[in-house]
C-alpha positions in Angstrom: 63.1 39.5 109.7 61.4 40.6 106.4 61.5 44.2 105.5 58.2 44.0 103.5 55.6 46.6 104.3 52.0 45.8 105.1 49.3 46.7 102.6 45.8 47.5 103.8 42.6 47.1 101.8 39.4 48.6 103.1 36.7 46.4 101.6 33.4 48.4 101.7 29.8 47.4 101.1 27.9 50.0 99.1 25.2 52.2 100.6 21.5 51.3 100.5 19.2 51.3 97.5 15.4 51.1 97.5 15.7 47.3 97.0 17.9 46.9 100.1 15.2 48.5 102.2 12.2 46.8 100.5 10.2 44.5 102.8 9.8 41.6 102.1 13.4 41.6 101.0 14.0 41.1 97.3 17.2 39.8 95.7 19.3 42.5 94.2 22.1 41.0 92.0 24.0 42.3 89.1 20.9 42.6 87.0 19.4 45.3 89.1 21.5 48.5 88.7 19.7 50.9 91.1 21.3 54.1 92.4 21.7 54.9 96.1 18.6 56.2 97.7 18.6 59.0 100.3 19.6 56.7 103.1 22.4 55.2 101.0 23.8 58.6 100.1 24.0 59.5 103.7 25.7 56.1 104.5 28.2 56.9 101.8 28.9 60.2 103.4 29.6 58.4 106.7 32.2 56.2 104.9 33.6 59.3 103.3 34.2 61.0 106.7 35.8 57.8 108.0 38.5 57.9 105.3 38.9 61.6 104.6 42.0 61.9 106.8 43.4 58.5 105.8 46.1 58.3 103.2 44.5 56.3 100.3 46.5 55.4 97.3 43.7 54.1 95.0 40.0 53.5 95.0 38.3 50.6 93.1 34.7 49.7 92.6 32.2 47.3 91.1 30.8 48.9 87.9 27.2 48.9 89.4 25.9 52.4 90.3 25.3 51.7 93.9 29.0 50.8 94.4 30.4 53.4 92.1 28.4 56.2 93.9 29.7 55.0 97.2 33.3 54.9 95.9 32.9 58.4 94.4 32.0 59.8 97.8 35.1 58.2 99.4 37.3 59.4 96.5 36.2 63.1 96.5 38.4 64.4 99.4 41.4 62.5 98.1 40.9 63.8 94.5 41.2 60.3 93.2 39.5 58.8 90.2 37.5 55.6 90.8 38.6 52.6 88.8 35.9 50.0 88.1 36.7 46.3 88.1 34.2 43.9 86.6 35.2 41.0 88.9 33.8 42.9 91.8 30.3 43.1 90.4 27.5 41.6 92.5 26.6 37.9 92.2 24.5 36.9 89.2 21.2 35.7 90.9 19.8 34.6 87.6 16.0 34.1 87.4 15.6 35.2 91.0 16.5 38.8 90.4 14.0 41.1 92.1 12.1 38.2 93.7 11.4 37.7 97.4 12.5 34.5 99.1 9.0 33.3 99.9 8.0 33.7 96.2 11.1 31.8 95.2 10.3 29.0 97.7 6.8 28.6 96.3 7.7 28.8 92.6 11.0 27.0 92.6 10.8 24.6 95.6 13.6 22.1 94.6 16.1 24.8 93.5 15.3 26.8 96.6 15.9 23.8 98.9 19.2 23.0 97.1 20.4 26.5 97.4 19.5 26.9 101.0 21.3 23.6 101.7 24.6 24.6 100.1 25.1 27.8 98.2 28.7 26.8 97.4 27.5 24.0 95.1 24.0 25.0 94.1 23.6 28.4 92.3 21.0 31.0 92.3 18.8 29.6 89.5 20.5 30.5 86.3 23.2 32.4 88.1 26.3 31.9 90.2 27.2 29.9 93.3 29.1 31.5 96.2 32.1 29.5 95.0 31.9 31.1 91.6 31.9 34.5 93.2 34.9 33.7 95.5 36.9 32.3 92.6 36.5 35.5 90.4 36.7 38.1 93.1 39.3 37.0 95.6 42.2 36.7 93.2 41.5 40.3 92.1 41.6 41.6 95.7 44.9 39.7 96.2 46.4 41.3 93.0 45.4 44.7 94.2 47.0 44.2 97.6 50.2 43.1 95.9 50.1 46.0 93.4 49.9 48.6 96.1 52.4 47.1 98.4 53.0 49.1 101.6 50.0 51.4 100.9 46.3 51.6 101.8 43.5 51.2 99.2 39.7 51.0 99.1 37.5 48.6 97.1 33.7 49.0 97.1 31.7 45.9 96.4 28.5 44.0 97.3 27.0 41.8 99.9 27.5 38.3 98.3 31.0 39.3 96.9 32.2 40.3 100.3 30.6 37.4 102.2 32.2 34.9 99.8 35.7 36.5 100.0 35.6 37.0 103.7 34.4 33.5 104.4 37.2 32.1 102.3 39.8 34.2 104.1 38.5 33.0 107.5 38.5 29.4 106.4 34.7 29.3 106.9 33.0 26.8 104.6 31.1 28.6 101.9 27.9 26.9 102.9 28.1 29.3 105.9 29.0 32.4 104.0 25.5 33.7 104.0 25.7 34.0 107.8 28.5 36.6 107.5 26.7 39.9 108.2 27.4 42.9 106.0 25.6 46.1 106.7 25.2 48.8 104.0 28.3 51.1 104.3 30.2 48.5 106.4 34.0 48.3 106.3 36.1 45.2 106.3 39.9 45.5 106.8 42.3 43.2 104.9 46.0 43.3 105.5 48.6 41.7 103.2 52.2 41.1 104.4 54.8 38.6 103.6 52.5 36.9 101.1 49.8 36.4 103.6 46.3 38.1 103.6 44.5 38.4 107.0 41.1 39.7 107.8 41.6 42.3 110.6 38.2 43.8 110.9 34.8 42.4 109.9 31.6 44.4 109.1 32.5 47.5 111.0 29.6 50.0 111.1 30.7 52.2 114.0 31.1 55.1 111.6 27.5 54.8 110.3 25.1 57.1 112.2 22.8 55.0 114.4 19.6 55.8 112.4 21.3 54.7 109.2 22.5 51.2 110.2 20.8 48.4 108.2 
């Protein structure tokens, strides 16, 4: 029997921004660096409370403000600095940044249809595919798990980043990754042991107050 110790990575989606709550929904990629709004700040506090009595060795974040603010809230009771990792930044949604899907469908019908058919092969116009995101983000998460062997760490990232990574870990075709739900402030639990990474928990929002779930 191996004497290796399990490593746990809590993969958190950031709290909400105004763009997350806008209706009709608009795409918020890496080009839109909004701060958390009041709802998002409260969601971040819910995540903070969840982890305040958990032994956390390190906290990582996407460099975007919405992720970094969420990570700072988690880090505060542990007196840890937040380290930013560029590979965890949200997907590049290219020319569709800030646009609603109906507007995209009307203005870019061919590209919209291609993307809806297979996001793993067809990118956001001028941006990334889900496969691009998985290829840049998942190796970094694997490296963090190995670096902190036997300990627990937190990484705060974004909707598409988490969807692409989680789908890959579950063996779900990336064409279905958009169906993986990720609420603002949700927590996914990854465990690494004996060279294998397993997804233990998906999109947990039980710690988020009922009126803050989105």
